[in-house]
Structure formats: structure tokens, C-alpha cells
C-alpha positions as a LaTeX table, in Angstrom:
\begin{tabular}{lrrr}
\hline
Residue & $x$ (\AA) & $y$ (\AA) & $z$ (\AA) \\
\hline
Met1 & $-7.97$ & $-8.70$ & $-1.71$ \\
Lys2 & $-5.50$ & $-11.55$ & $-2.34$ \\
His3 & $-3.31$ & $-11.33$ & $-5.43$ \\
Leu4 & $-0.42$ & $-13.41$ & $-6.81$ \\
Leu5 & 2.02 & $-10.66$ & $-5.94$ \\
Arg6 & 0.81 & $-7.81$ & $-3.72$ \\
Ala7 & 3.08 & $-4.87$ & $-3.39$ \\
Ala8 & 2.59 & $-1.43$ & $-1.80$ \\
Ala9 & 2.62 & 1.38 & $-4.43$ \\
Leu10 & 5.58 & 3.13 & $-3.05$ \\
Val11 & 8.70 & 4.46 & $-4.70$ \\
Ala12 & 12.02 & 5.79 & $-4.06$ \\
Ala13 & 10.67 & 9.13 & $-2.75$ \\
Leu14 & 8.82 & 7.49 & 0.08 \\
Ser15 & 9.28 & 9.51 & 3.27 \\
Ala16 & 9.52 & 7.67 & 6.63 \\
Ala17 & 8.92 & 8.45 & 10.27 \\
Pro18 & 11.71 & 9.67 & 12.53 \\
Ala19 & 12.22 & 8.11 & 15.84 \\
Leu20 & 9.06 & 8.91 & 17.80 \\
Ala21 & 10.24 & 8.54 & 21.37 \\
Gln22 & 12.99 & 11.18 & 22.05 \\
Ser23 & 13.68 & 13.20 & 25.09 \\
Ala24 & 13.98 & 16.98 & 25.01 \\
Asn25 & 17.63 & 16.71 & 25.84 \\
Asp26 & 18.29 & 14.83 & 22.62 \\
Tyr27 & 17.74 & 18.03 & 20.62 \\
Asn28 & 19.02 & 21.53 & 20.87 \\
Ala29 & 15.53 & 22.63 & 19.77 \\
Thr30 & 12.22 & 23.74 & 21.13 \\
Ile31 & 9.35 & 21.34 & 21.66 \\
Ala32 & 6.58 & 21.18 & 18.98 \\
Ala33 & 4.43 & 18.71 & 20.87 \\
Val34 & 4.54 & 16.23 & 23.77 \\
Val35 & 2.40 & 12.99 & 23.38 \\
Asn36 & 1.98 & 11.09 & 26.62 \\
Gly37 & 5.37 & 12.28 & 27.87 \\
Gln38 & 7.10 & 11.67 & 24.43 \\
Val39 & 8.63 & 14.57 & 22.76 \\
Ile40 & 8.35 & 15.69 & 19.19 \\
Ser41 & 10.70 & 18.63 & 18.59 \\
Asn42 & 10.47 & 21.45 & 16.19 \\
Gln43 & 13.65 & 19.90 & 14.62 \\
Asp44 & 11.62 & 16.65 & 13.98 \\
Val45 & 8.81 & 18.66 & 12.40 \\
Ala46 & 11.23 & 20.76 & 10.29 \\
Ala47 & 13.10 & 17.69 & 9.12 \\
Arg48 & 10.00 & 15.73 & 8.21 \\
Ala49 & 8.46 & 18.80 & 6.42 \\
Arg50 & 11.67 & 19.30 & 4.35 \\
Leu51 & 11.78 & 15.64 & 3.60 \\
Leu52 & 8.18 & 15.57 & 2.39 \\
Ala53 & 8.74 & 18.71 & 0.20 \\
Leu54 & 11.82 & 17.22 & $-1.43$ \\
Ser55 & 10.35 & 13.77 & $-1.97$ \\
Thr56 & 7.37 & 15.24 & $-3.78$ \\
Gly57 & 9.37 & 17.64 & $-5.96$ \\
Met58 & 8.38 & 20.79 & $-4.10$ \\
Gln59 & 11.07 & 23.41 & $-3.49$ \\
Pro60 & 11.76 & 23.42 & 0.29 \\
Thr61 & 11.35 & 27.15 & 0.61 \\
Pro62 & 10.52 & 28.70 & 3.94 \\
Asp63 & 6.97 & 29.32 & 2.89 \\
Val64 & 6.46 & 25.82 & 1.57 \\
Leu65 & 7.92 & 24.37 & 4.83 \\
Ala66 & 5.75 & 26.67 & 6.94 \\
Arg67 & 2.68 & 25.42 & 4.99 \\
Leu68 & 3.61 & 21.77 & 5.64 \\
Glu69 & 4.65 & 21.99 & 9.23 \\
Pro70 & 1.12 & 22.03 & 10.85 \\
Gln71 & $-0.08$ & 18.96 & 9.18 \\
Val72 & 3.35 & 17.16 & 9.65 \\
Thr73 & 3.00 & 17.80 & 13.39 \\
Thr74 & $-0.38$ & 16.13 & 13.29 \\
Met75 & 1.05 & 13.15 & 11.30 \\
Leu76 & 3.91 & 12.76 & 13.86 \\
Ile77 & 1.47 & 12.93 & 16.73 \\
Asp78 & $-0.73$ & 10.14 & 15.21 \\
Glu79 & 2.38 & 8.03 & 14.41 \\
Thr80 & 3.53 & 8.45 & 18.09 \\
Leu81 & 0.26 & 7.19 & 19.35 \\
Lys82 & 0.37 & 4.13 & 17.09 \\
Met83 & 3.89 & 3.40 & 18.09 \\
Gln84 & 2.87 & 3.63 & 21.77 \\
Glu85 & 0.19 & 1.17 & 21.26 \\
Ile86 & 2.36 & $-1.11$ & 19.36 \\
Asn87 & 4.89 & $-1.14$ & 22.21 \\
Lys88 & 2.20 & $-1.50$ & 24.78 \\
Leu89 & 0.86 & $-4.68$ & 23.27 \\
Gly90 & 4.45 & $-6.07$ & 22.85 \\
Val91 & 4.07 & $-6.34$ & 19.00 \\
Thr92 & 7.32 & $-6.98$ & 17.18 \\
Val93 & 7.78 & $-7.07$ & 13.43 \\
Ala94 & 10.26 & $-9.60$ & 11.96 \\
Met95 & 12.96 & $-8.24$ & 9.59 \\
Ser96 & 11.94 & $-10.88$ & 7.08 \\
Asp97 & 8.55 & $-9.18$ & 6.81 \\
Ile98 & 10.14 & $-5.82$ & 6.44 \\
Thr99 & 12.44 & $-7.04$ & 3.67 \\
Gly100 & 9.50 & $-8.78$ & 2.00 \\
Ala101 & 7.71 & $-5.45$ & 2.00 \\
Ile102 & 10.73 & $-3.70$ & 0.53 \\
Ala103 & 10.92 & $-6.35$ & $-2.26$ \\
Arg104 & 7.18 & $-5.87$ & $-3.19$ \\
Ile105 & 7.70 & $-2.13$ & $-3.22$ \\
Glu106 & 10.53 & $-2.56$ & $-5.69$ \\
Gln107 & 8.62 & $-5.10$ & $-7.78$ \\
Gly108 & 5.62 & $-2.76$ & $-7.84$ \\
Asn109 & 7.77 & 0.07 & $-9.16$ \\
Ser110 & 10.01 & $-1.88$ & $-11.57$ \\
Leu111 & 13.17 & $-1.41$ & $-9.49$ \\
Pro112 & 15.91 & $-3.99$ & $-9.10$ \\
Pro113 & 16.67 & $-5.49$ & $-5.69$ \\
Gly114 & 18.42 & $-2.66$ & $-3.95$ \\
Gly115 & 17.20 & $-0.03$ & $-6.23$ \\
Leu116 & 15.00 & 1.53 & $-3.56$ \\
Arg117 & 17.92 & 1.97 & $-1.18$ \\
Met118 & 20.03 & 3.66 & $-3.83$ \\
Lys119 & 17.28 & 6.03 & $-4.92$ \\
Leu120 & 16.46 & 6.92 & $-1.27$ \\
Glu121 & 20.15 & 7.53 & $-0.33$ \\
Ala122 & 20.85 & 9.45 & $-3.53$ \\
Ala123 & 17.95 & 11.81 & $-2.46$ \\
Gly124 & 19.60 & 12.18 & 0.90 \\
Val125 & 17.06 & 9.93 & 2.75 \\
Pro126 & 18.56 & 7.32 & 5.12 \\
Phe127 & 17.34 & 3.93 & 4.28 \\
Asp128 & 16.60 & 3.26 & 8.03 \\
Thr129 & 13.79 & 5.76 & 7.89 \\
Leu130 & 11.98 & 3.65 & 5.40 \\
Ile131 & 12.52 & 0.61 & 7.45 \\
Ala132 & 11.15 & 2.47 & 10.50 \\
Gln133 & 8.02 & 3.52 & 8.64 \\
Ile134 & 7.36 & $-0.03$ & 7.39 \\
Arg135 & 7.92 & $-1.52$ & 10.78 \\
Thr136 & 5.23 & 0.98 & 12.18 \\
Glu137 & 2.72 & 0.20 & 9.51 \\
Leu138 & 3.15 & $-3.53$ & 9.87 \\
Gly139 & 2.97 & $-3.32$ & 13.53 \\
Trp140 & $-0.22$ & $-1.33$ & 13.42 \\
Gln141 & $-1.91$ & $-3.90$ & 11.32 \\
Thr142 & $-0.86$ & $-6.50$ & 13.79 \\
Val143 & $-2.39$ & $-4.41$ & 16.56 \\
Leu144 & $-5.58$ & $-4.09$ & 14.64 \\
His145 & $-5.84$ & $-7.79$ & 14.18 \\
Gln146 & $-5.25$ & $-8.51$ & 17.83 \\
Val147 & $-7.81$ & $-6.04$ & 18.88 \\
Leu148 & $-10.42$ & $-7.60$ & 16.49 \\
Gly149 & $-9.52$ & $-11.05$ & 17.48 \\
Pro150 & $-11.67$ & $-14.01$ & 16.43 \\
Gly151 & $-14.52$ & $-11.74$ & 15.35 \\
Leu152 & $-12.33$ & $-10.53$ & 12.45 \\
Gln153 & $-12.96$ & $-13.48$ & 10.41 \\
Pro154 & $-16.32$ & $-13.63$ & 8.61 \\
Thr155 & $-19.02$ & $-16.26$ & 9.31 \\
Gln156 & $-20.79$ & $-18.05$ & 6.57 \\
Gly157 & $-23.76$ & $-15.80$ & 7.24 \\
Asp158 & $-21.49$ & $-12.82$ & 6.63 \\
Leu159 & $-20.41$ & $-14.34$ & 3.38 \\
Asn160 & $-23.97$ & $-15.08$ & 2.26 \\
Ala161 & $-25.05$ & $-11.57$ & 3.07 \\
Glu162 & $-22.11$ & $-10.01$ & 1.11 \\
Lys163 & $-22.89$ & $-12.38$ & $-1.91$ \\
Ala164 & $-26.44$ & $-11.17$ & $-1.83$ \\
Ala165 & $-25.32$ & $-7.66$ & $-1.80$ \\
Leu166 & $-22.98$ & $-8.30$ & $-4.69$ \\
Lys167 & $-25.59$ & $-10.14$ & $-6.78$ \\
Ala168 & $-27.92$ & $-6.99$ & $-6.18$ \\
Glu169 & $-25.19$ & $-4.87$ & $-7.70$ \\
Ile170 & $-25.17$ & $-6.64$ & $-11.12$ \\
Gly171 & $-26.05$ & $-4.11$ & $-13.77$ \\
Ser172 & $-25.17$ & $-1.09$ & $-11.50$ \\
Thr173 & $-22.40$ & 1.37 & $-12.12$ \\
Gln174 & $-19.16$ & 1.26 & $-10.06$ \\
Tyr175 & $-16.34$ & 3.61 & $-9.94$ \\
His176 & $-12.66$ & 2.98 & $-9.63$ \\
Ile177 & $-11.49$ & 5.33 & $-6.88$ \\
Ala178 & $-8.18$ & 6.19 & $-5.41$ \\
Glu179 & $-8.05$ & 8.30 & $-2.27$ \\
Ile180 & $-5.77$ & 10.45 & $-0.17$ \\
Phe181 & $-7.26$ & 11.18 & 3.42 \\
Val182 & $-5.94$ & 14.11 & 5.29 \\
Pro183 & $-7.14$ & 14.14 & 8.93 \\
Val184 & $-8.26$ & 17.17 & 10.82 \\
Ser185 & $-6.79$ & 17.29 & 14.29 \\
Gly186 & $-8.69$ & 19.19 & 16.93 \\
Pro187 & $-11.37$ & 22.04 & 16.56 \\
Asn188 & $-8.70$ & 24.38 & 15.18 \\
Gly189 & $-7.09$ & 22.06 & 12.70 \\
Asp190 & $-9.48$ & 22.47 & 9.82 \\
Ala191 & $-7.64$ & 25.27 & 7.98 \\
Ala192 & $-4.27$ & 23.75 & 8.23 \\
Ala193 & $-5.58$ & 20.39 & 7.01 \\
Arg194 & $-7.37$ & 22.02 & 3.99 \\
Thr195 & $-4.27$ & 24.05 & 3.19 \\
Phe196 & $-2.19$ & 20.84 & 3.34 \\
Ala197 & $-4.65$ & 18.97 & 1.13 \\
Ser198 & $-4.54$ & 21.92 & $-1.44$ \\
Ser199 & $-0.80$ & 21.70 & $-1.60$ \\
Val200 & $-1.00$ & 17.90 & $-2.29$ \\
Ile201 & $-3.53$ & 18.48 & $-4.99$ \\
Ala202 & $-1.38$ & 21.11 & $-6.60$ \\
Arg203 & 1.54 & 18.51 & $-6.82$ \\
Leu204 & $-0.83$ & 15.84 & $-8.30$ \\
Arg205 & $-2.14$ & 18.14 & $-10.91$ \\
Thr206 & 1.40 & 18.92 & $-12.12$ \\
Gly207 & 1.99 & 15.25 & $-12.74$ \\
Ala208 & 3.07 & 13.55 & $-9.49$ \\
Pro209 & 1.94 & 9.96 & $-9.47$ \\
Phe210 & $-1.14$ & 9.48 & $-7.39$ \\
Pro211 & 0.10 & 6.28 & $-5.73$ \\
Val212 & 3.38 & 7.84 & $-4.74$ \\
Ile213 & 1.59 & 10.88 & $-3.04$ \\
Ala214 & $-1.08$ & 8.58 & $-1.45$ \\
Ala215 & 1.62 & 6.34 & 0.06 \\
Gln216 & 3.42 & 9.30 & 1.66 \\
Phe217 & 0.46 & 11.52 & 2.73 \\
Ser218 & $-2.66$ & 9.51 & 3.10 \\
Gln219 & $-3.74$ & 8.49 & 6.44 \\
Ala220 & $-6.29$ & 5.99 & 5.24 \\
Gln221 & $-5.71$ & 2.21 & 5.29 \\
Thr222 & $-5.44$ & 2.21 & 1.52 \\
Ala223 & $-2.18$ & 4.22 & 1.71 \\
Leu224 & 0.10 & 1.19 & 1.30 \\
Gln225 & $-1.88$ & 0.31 & $-1.74$ \\
Gly226 & $-1.27$ & 3.67 & $-3.30$ \\
Gly227 & $-4.67$ & 4.88 & $-2.25$ \\
Asp228 & $-6.47$ & 2.29 & $-4.44$ \\
Met229 & $-10.01$ & 1.68 & $-3.14$ \\
Gly230 & $-10.83$ & $-0.51$ & $-6.18$ \\
Tyr231 & $-14.37$ & $-0.46$ & $-7.75$ \\
Val232 & $-16.99$ & 0.83 & $-5.42$ \\
Ala233 & $-20.65$ & 1.96 & $-5.82$ \\
Leu234 & $-21.48$ & 5.59 & $-5.12$ \\
Gly235 & $-23.60$ & 4.33 & $-2.18$ \\
Ala236 & $-20.48$ & 2.99 & $-0.47$ \\
Leu237 & $-18.79$ & 6.37 & $-0.46$ \\
Asp238 & $-19.32$ & 9.34 & 1.93 \\
Pro239 & $-22.19$ & 11.38 & 0.47 \\
Ala240 & $-20.02$ & 14.44 & $-0.22$ \\
Val241 & $-17.46$ & 12.23 & $-2.01$ \\
Ala242 & $-20.10$ & 10.42 & $-4.01$ \\
Gln243 & $-21.56$ & 13.81 & $-5.18$ \\
Val244 & $-18.18$ & 14.89 & $-6.61$ \\
Val245 & $-17.30$ & 11.44 & $-8.08$ \\
Ala246 & $-20.70$ & 11.34 & $-9.99$ \\
Thr247 & $-19.69$ & 14.37 & $-12.10$ \\
Met248 & $-15.92$ & 13.73 & $-12.42$ \\
Pro249 & $-14.44$ & 12.68 & $-15.77$ \\
Val250 & $-12.12$ & 9.63 & $-15.67$ \\
Gly251 & $-8.62$ & 10.71 & $-14.62$ \\
Ala252 & $-9.72$ & 13.90 & $-12.75$ \\
Ile253 & $-8.51$ & 14.76 & $-9.37$ \\
Ser254 & $-10.88$ & 16.42 & $-6.91$ \\
Asn255 & $-10.60$ & 19.48 & $-4.82$ \\
Pro256 & $-10.51$ & 18.79 & $-1.03$ \\
Val257 & $-13.75$ & 17.11 & 0.02 \\
Arg258 & $-14.81$ & 17.60 & 3.71 \\
Val259 & $-15.73$ & 14.36 & 5.30 \\
Pro260 & $-16.02$ & 13.01 & 8.92 \\
Gly261 & $-12.55$ & 13.45 & 10.43 \\
Gly262 & $-10.90$ & 15.27 & 7.74 \\
Tyr263 & $-10.51$ & 15.84 & 3.86 \\
Asp264 & $-10.70$ & 13.41 & 1.07 \\
Ile265 & $-8.86$ & 13.91 & $-2.20$ \\
Val266 & $-10.08$ & 11.42 & $-4.83$ \\
Gln267 & $-9.15$ & 10.42 & $-8.25$ \\
Leu268 & $-11.59$ & 8.73 & $-10.62$ \\
Gln269 & $-9.58$ & 6.03 & $-12.47$ \\
Gly270 & $-12.33$ & 4.14 & $-14.24$ \\
Ile271 & $-15.98$ & 3.33 & $-14.50$ \\
His272 & $-17.73$ & 0.01 & $-15.34$ \\
Asn273 & $-21.11$ & $-1.63$ & $-15.21$ \\
Val274 & $-21.10$ & $-4.68$ & $-12.89$ \\
Gly275 & $-21.71$ & $-8.02$ & $-14.60$ \\
Thr276 & $-21.83$ & $-6.61$ & $-18.22$ \\
Glu277 & $-18.13$ & $-6.51$ & $-18.98$ \\
Lys278 & $-15.75$ & $-9.19$ & $-20.15$ \\
Gln279 & $-12.85$ & $-10.20$ & $-18.06$ \\
Thr280 & $-9.62$ & $-11.91$ & $-19.02$ \\
Ile281 & $-8.94$ & $-15.21$ & $-17.07$ \\
Leu282 & $-5.33$ & $-16.48$ & $-17.36$ \\
Ser283 & $-4.09$ & $-19.91$ & $-16.70$ \\
Ile284 & $-0.45$ & $-19.62$ & $-15.66$ \\
Arg285 & 2.48 & $-21.74$ & $-14.34$ \\
Gln286 & 5.23 & $-20.54$ & $-12.11$ \\
Val287 & 8.67 & $-21.91$ & $-11.16$ \\
Phe288 & 9.82 & $-20.61$ & $-7.67$ \\
Ala289 & 13.20 & $-21.28$ & $-6.12$ \\
Gln290 & 13.83 & $-20.34$ & $-2.44$ \\
Tyr291 & 17.06 & $-18.78$ & $-1.37$ \\
Pro292 & 19.09 & $-20.62$ & 1.28 \\
Gln293 & 19.11 & $-17.14$ & 2.92 \\
Pro294 & 16.75 & $-14.23$ & 2.40 \\
Ile295 & 17.80 & $-10.98$ & 0.94 \\
Thr296 & 18.61 & $-8.58$ & 3.64 \\
Asp297 & 18.63 & $-4.71$ & 3.34 \\
Gly298 & 17.44 & $-4.98$ & $-0.29$ \\
Gln299 & 20.83 & $-6.28$ & $-1.48$ \\
Val300 & 21.23 & $-9.43$ & $-3.61$ \\
Gly301 & 24.31 & $-11.26$ & $-2.49$ \\
Pro302 & 26.25 & $-14.11$ & $-4.12$ \\
Val303 & 24.01 & $-16.74$ & $-2.50$ \\
Gln304 & 20.92 & $-15.28$ & $-4.03$ \\
Ala305 & 22.55 & $-14.39$ & $-7.26$ \\
Ala306 & 23.53 & $-18.09$ & $-7.65$ \\
Val307 & 19.86 & $-19.19$ & $-7.13$ \\
Ile308 & 18.55 & $-16.62$ & $-9.69$ \\
Asn309 & 21.14 & $-17.70$ & $-12.37$ \\
Lys310 & 20.25 & $-21.35$ & $-11.78$ \\
Val311 & 16.60 & $-20.78$ & $-12.30$ \\
Met312 & 17.17 & $-18.72$ & $-15.45$ \\
Gln313 & 19.46 & $-21.31$ & $-16.85$ \\
Ala314 & 16.81 & $-24.02$ & $-16.01$ \\
Val315 & 13.86 & $-22.22$ & $-17.62$ \\
His316 & 15.86 & $-21.41$ & $-20.78$ \\
Gly317 & 14.67 & $-24.64$ & $-22.33$ \\
Ala318 & 11.01 & $-24.44$ & $-20.99$ \\
His319 & 8.57 & $-24.29$ & $-23.92$ \\
Ser320 & 5.30 & $-25.42$ & $-22.43$ \\
Cys321 & 3.39 & $-25.33$ & $-19.08$ \\
Ala322 & 4.21 & $-28.97$ & $-18.58$ \\
Asp323 & 7.93 & $-28.04$ & $-18.63$ \\
Met324 & 7.27 & $-25.34$ & $-16.03$ \\
Glu325 & 5.49 & $-27.81$ & $-13.75$ \\
Ala326 & 8.41 & $-30.26$ & $-14.08$ \\
Leu327 & 10.99 & $-27.54$ & $-13.33$ \\
Asn328 & 9.01 & $-26.21$ & $-10.29$ \\
Ala329 & 9.13 & $-29.86$ & $-8.99$ \\
Thr330 & 12.92 & $-29.84$ & $-9.34$ \\
Phe331 & 12.98 & $-26.80$ & $-7.09$ \\
Gly332 & 10.99 & $-28.58$ & $-4.47$ \\
Asn333 & 7.41 & $-27.36$ & $-5.15$ \\
Val334 & 7.79 & $-24.77$ & $-2.42$ \\
Arg335 & 4.93 & $-22.83$ & $-4.16$ \\
Pro336 & 2.40 & $-24.68$ & $-6.41$ \\
Ala337 & 3.27 & $-24.54$ & $-10.02$ \\
Asp338 & $-0.43$ & $-23.72$ & $-10.80$ \\
Pro339 & $-1.91$ & $-20.95$ & $-8.61$ \\
Gly340 & $-5.28$ & $-21.40$ & $-10.15$ \\
Pro341 & $-7.32$ & $-19.17$ & $-12.52$ \\
Val342 & $-6.13$ & $-15.54$ & $-12.45$ \\
Asn343 & $-8.34$ & $-12.59$ & $-13.28$ \\
Leu344 & $-5.93$ & $-10.15$ & $-14.99$ \\
Ala345 & $-7.96$ & $-7.15$ & $-13.90$ \\
Thr346 & $-7.32$ & $-7.96$ & $-10.20$ \\
Val347 & $-3.51$ & $-8.52$ & $-10.42$ \\
Thr348 & $-1.31$ & $-6.19$ & $-8.55$ \\
Pro349 & 1.14 & $-4.50$ & $-8.54$ \\
Pro350 & 0.41 & $-2.68$ & $-11.88$ \\
Ala351 & 3.81 & $-3.68$ & $-13.10$ \\
Phe352 & 2.97 & $-7.37$ & $-12.63$ \\
Gln353 & $-0.43$ & $-6.96$ & $-14.22$ \\
Thr354 & 1.28 & $-5.36$ & $-17.22$ \\
Leu355 & 3.83 & $-8.14$ & $-17.41$ \\
Leu356 & 1.10 & $-10.90$ & $-17.59$ \\
Gly357 & $-1.06$ & $-8.71$ & $-19.94$ \\
Asn358 & 1.86 & $-8.54$ & $-22.44$ \\
Leu359 & 3.41 & $-11.96$ & $-21.99$ \\
Ala360 & 2.75 & $-14.23$ & $-25.00$ \\
Val361 & 1.38 & $-17.58$ & $-24.39$ \\
Gly362 & 4.23 & $-20.08$ & $-23.88$ \\
Gln363 & 6.82 & $-17.24$ & $-23.19$ \\
Val364 & 8.91 & $-17.30$ & $-20.03$ \\
Ser365 & 8.84 & $-14.11$ & $-18.03$ \\
Glu366 & 11.81 & $-12.14$ & $-16.67$ \\
Pro367 & 12.85 & $-13.18$ & $-13.16$ \\
Leu368 & 10.53 & $-11.78$ & $-10.40$ \\
Val369 & 12.92 & $-11.32$ & $-7.50$ \\
Ala370 & 11.45 & $-11.26$ & $-3.96$ \\
Ser371 & 13.20 & $-11.27$ & $-0.50$ \\
Asp372 & 12.79 & $-15.11$ & $-0.07$ \\
Gly373 & 13.16 & $-16.41$ & $-3.52$ \\
Val374 & 12.91 & $-15.90$ & $-7.34$ \\
Ser375 & 10.11 & $-16.80$ & $-9.60$ \\
Val376 & 9.39 & $-16.99$ & $-13.30$ \\
Val377 & 5.88 & $-17.35$ & $-14.95$ \\
Met378 & 4.49 & $-18.52$ & $-18.17$ \\
Val379 & 0.91 & $-17.79$ & $-19.50$ \\
Cys380 & $-0.70$ & $-21.08$ & $-20.58$ \\
Ser381 & $-3.88$ & $-19.62$ & $-21.91$ \\
Arg382 & $-6.18$ & $-16.65$ & $-22.08$ \\
Gln383 & $-9.99$ & $-16.69$ & $-21.93$ \\
Ser384 & $-12.49$ & $-13.87$ & $-22.17$ \\
Gln385 & $-15.61$ & $-14.46$ & $-20.24$ \\
Ala386 & $-18.51$ & $-12.61$ & $-18.52$ \\
Ala387 & $-17.64$ & $-11.22$ & $-15.20$ \\
Ser388 & $-18.74$ & $-13.22$ & $-12.26$ \\
Leu389 & $-18.87$ & $-12.96$ & $-8.52$ \\
Pro390 & $-15.56$ & $-13.09$ & $-6.53$ \\
Ser391 & $-14.56$ & $-16.31$ & $-5.03$ \\
Asp392 & $-15.48$ & $-16.96$ & $-1.33$ \\
Asp393 & $-11.87$ & $-16.32$ & $-0.27$ \\
Ala394 & $-11.93$ & $-12.91$ & $-2.16$ \\
Ile395 & $-15.23$ & $-11.87$ & $-0.54$ \\
Ala396 & $-13.93$ & $-12.94$ & 2.94 \\
Gln397 & $-10.86$ & $-10.85$ & 2.39 \\
Met398 & $-12.99$ & $-7.87$ & 1.41 \\
Ile399 & $-14.90$ & $-8.15$ & 4.59 \\
Val400 & $-11.75$ & $-8.41$ & 6.69 \\
Glu401 & $-10.15$ & $-5.39$ & 5.11 \\
His402 & $-13.30$ & $-3.38$ & 5.69 \\
Arg403 & $-13.37$ & $-4.36$ & 9.39 \\
Val404 & $-9.70$ & $-3.53$ & 9.76 \\
Glu405 & $-10.14$ & $-0.21$ & 8.26 \\
Leu406 & $-12.95$ & 0.70 & 10.51 \\
Glu407 & $-11.03$ & $-0.51$ & 13.53 \\
Ser408 & $-8.08$ & 1.63 & 12.64 \\
Gln409 & $-10.10$ & 4.74 & 12.44 \\
Gln410 & $-11.88$ & 3.95 & 15.71 \\
Leu411 & $-8.84$ & 2.90 & 17.63 \\
Leu412 & $-6.86$ & 5.91 & 16.59 \\
Glu413 & $-9.79$ & 8.26 & 17.67 \\
Val414 & $-9.87$ & 6.45 & 21.09 \\
Leu415 & $-6.09$ & 6.84 & 21.58 \\
Gln416 & $-6.32$ & 10.60 & 20.55 \\
His417 & $-9.11$ & 11.01 & 23.08 \\
Arg418 & $-7.24$ & 9.39 & 25.91 \\
Ala419 & $-3.78$ & 10.94 & 25.15 \\
Val420 & $-2.33$ & 13.87 & 26.94 \\
Ile421 & $-1.05$ & 16.00 & 23.95 \\
Thr422 & 0.60 & 19.37 & 24.41 \\
Arg423 & 1.27 & 21.38 & 21.23 \\
\hline
\end{tabular}
């Protein structure tokens, strides 16, 4: 779904994949697995297991690390397969896309530019590991879009069918679900996956934020959205998951639920009846100024700081939405001053939703710093109205995301089946 500012729900504890294509001579260690000739050493596995333990607040004791290592090995094998396919298709990821993703992560977690780097390095996690993980995730998404090709985009018939389905749901109950999917690898992997899922649940139930854990551990396409599936009907869920969700209180976290391919961990975040609730629609105006040079490595330099200061000085005297439109024009109308009606309930990341929800009408926001520029927003009006069907663009995006998720699962299964994997 498209939003004004879309950020992955990741925080400073985010772990990242080590280099996936290493030769055995690179390590004075035994081999944990070989994937199509590429080596994953026991040193790789131990390092990732220790990093995951530290990043989620678990003490990296020998027992904890031993419990993590089987699942970590599986994760590294799947990541190796993804990277091989990325390289095979010649997919490259621009550094500007990576810095943009980092900026959205920081915005989504109320961190200043460069704050993610500082928190990671303070925890002993090299910033390059995060860059590597983002590059893999973005590259994999590009692979999926290439494989799907022109058929990815929904036809008018697809839109009409989805609209009819949405209309049929009016009056039904939907559940706001977040998920963490832990895959089972091979016929002997069930026990290890369940044990790993149970350790994740234990951490969640002691207060670890669900989006943080989902971003690190989940193998579902929703991982970069903190596991957020949005509002779904029970019929759209796996039957085993639906049975659990139907009896859960809001806020609860499930035990591991066996589903095809692995285990699901779900959290029920809310319930609503479709078409019977009010929604808050905002009219907003934004001023956006582009930097002459984008932020690199998450660090705001003098060039970017000068633009931010210039914007903040300019909006100091803005008292109306007309003032904001005029100011945006002075900065070149790089982005439209009026992005159109905004449904507050659909705004992500949560920090931006909270900002808009708390911003008084006519008040200028704090600067929203991204990799390519800085923006400020003003709420012009708030209206409460009955919920309506999503726009055609939103429905099309829903269809696309569903197709991409299915293709990801299917393609990874094909790669696993074709691969020569020795463990």
C-alpha cells in the first residue's frame, strides 16, 4: 500500500547478513553448509547467532547460541540462494536506494540522520552489515518484479473483481495482524524451527517490540514492514492461524502455529467491522526541498544541513496552507504541496502517523529528514467520515503486493529444490 512516508519497521538492533560467497580458505573454521559451491562456515553461523542474541537482548550463552545455530544456518542458506539469483540476473541496487531505505528506517523509529549507524556501532555491529542486508532485500524485490514481468500489474478486470470482494466484506469483522514466519528446512528441520520460534516468542513476551523482532527473524515478505499484514478477514489466513486469531485478545502473541512451509507467530493488534467505523481524513500541505547532494552513509553534511536550516527559517512565518503552497513553489515544487486526502489510519511509519495525529491544524511540523531532501508538513483540516473502499491505486497496490509475496515463496522453493546443499 502506498503511503506518504513508507519506512521499514527496523531499529538499531537490526542484524544483517555476512558476506555469503566465501571460500573455505577464508576461514580457519569448519564448514557448516555449502550452497551450490559457496561456503557457509561454522564461524559465519556462530557470528550470526551471537549477533542475533545480542540484538534481541538475549545473553549469548553457549546454550542460547546452540539453540539459535540450526535456524541461523537455514537463514544463511536461504540468503545465499537469494543472492545467487540476484547475481545471476545481473541485478544491481543503487546506493541512493539503500540510503533512502536507511533514512526511512530512522524516520520510522524516531532516530536522527546517522542515529542508526551510531546505535549499531555502539552495539558492536558494523554498519556495512546493515547495508549488505538492505541491498539483498532490495535486490530480491527487483528479482521478483522481473520474474513476474508485465503480468504483475493488475488489469481492470482484476480491479473490478477485487472491488466486488471488498464490497462483499462490508459489515464483516477484520483483524489487524502482525506475523513472524519461521521456515522449516527439510524433513528434519521441524524441531529446530519450532525451538527457534519458541525462543523468539519468549523474547516478545518479555517486552521486545514485535516490529523489531519481525524485521530480524521473519522470512515473510512483511518483514520490512515489521511483520504488519494490515487488517485481514479470517478467511484470508491459513486455517490454523485463523483458528488461533479468532480466540485471541487484542495484544496477545500466539504460540508457534504450524503452517505450510514453517511456523507462524502472530500478534492480534486490533479488530474492526468493515464499513461501520469512522475514519479521519486529513488535508495537508507540505514543503519539500531537495539537497544538491543526497545524504550518504546516514550522515548529514554541511550541504544538507544548510538546506534544512533554510527550510526551517522559511517556514517560521508560515501560518496557513496557502503559505505552505507558496513556500513549496519557492523550492521548485519538486513534490506537490498537496498530496491529496490522507487517511490517517493508513499512514506509516507509526511515528509519522502519530505526528500527523497530534499536529494542530495550522501548525508546522518538525523537519522530516530523508536521504534526498527535507520536508515539513501542516494539517489544513480534519474530517471524520464513514469508511469507504480504497482508491483504485491502493487496490492495485494490494494486488501487486500479494502477487509478489506468492512469487517470493514459490521462487525460493524452486531455488531450494534445484540447489545442491550440503550441511
